N, C-alpha and C positions, 0 to 999 in steps of 0.2 A: 485190479491188476490184469494185465493182458496175458492170456495163456498161450500155449504153444500153437494150438489150432488157429487162433486169431492171428498170430504172427505168420503162420503158413498161408493163410488166406490173404493177408496184406501183401506178402511177398508175391503171391500168384497174381494179384491185381496189378502190382507194379510191373511184373513181367508182361502181362497182357497190355498194359498201357504203353510200354516200350515198343511192343510189336505194332500196336495201333499207330503210334507216332511215326514209326519207320514207314508204314504203309501210306500214311497221309503225306509224309514228306516226299515219298517216291512219286506219288501222283502229282503233287505240287511241282516237284522238280521237272517232271515231264512237260507240264504246261509251260513252265518258265523257259525251258530249253527250246520249245517250239517258238515261243515269242522271240527269244534271242536269235534264233535262226532267221526269223522274219526280219528283224532289225538288221542283222548282218547282211542279208541279201539286199535290203533296201540301201544300205550304206555302200555295198559294192557296186550298185548301179549309179552311184553318184549323188544320191539323196543326202541332204545335210543332216544326217542323224548321228554324227559322231559323238556329240556331247550327250545325247539321249542314250546312246548305246553304252557309253562309258559309265553314266549314272546307273544304268540298268545292271551293268557288271558289278558295281559297288553294292547295289541292293542284293543281288544274288549272293555275293560273298558274305554280306552281313547276315542274311537269312541262314546261310550254311553254318556260320559261326554260332548263331543262336540255337540252331538245331543240334549241333554237336554238344553244346553246353547243356542243353536239356537232357540229351541221352546220357551224358556223363553223370548228371545229377541222379537220373533214374538208376543208373548202374550203381552209384554209391548207395542209394537207398536199398536196392536189392542186396548189396553186399552187407549193409548194416543189419537188415532183417535176417540174412543168413547167419551172421555172427550171433545174433540173438537166439536163433534156433539152435545153433551149435552149443550154446551155453546151457541149454536146458536138458 
C-alpha cells in the first residue's frame, strides 16, 4: 500500500516535472519564434516561402496544443495526488 510520504513524494515529482516541461517548452518556443521570424522576413522580401511558412504555423499550433494537453494532464495528476493526501 502506498503511504502518505510516498504520495507526497510523487506529487512533488509531478510538480517538478511540470516546471521542467514549462522551461523546456519556453526554450523550444524561443527557437521556433526566431525561425518563424526568419521565414517571415524571407517571405516579406518576396521569396516563395508562403506554403512553408503556413505549414510552419500549423506545426507551431499543433505543438502548442500538445504542450497544453500535457500540462493539463500533469495538473490533473497533481490534483489527484492532492486529493489522496487530503483523504489521509
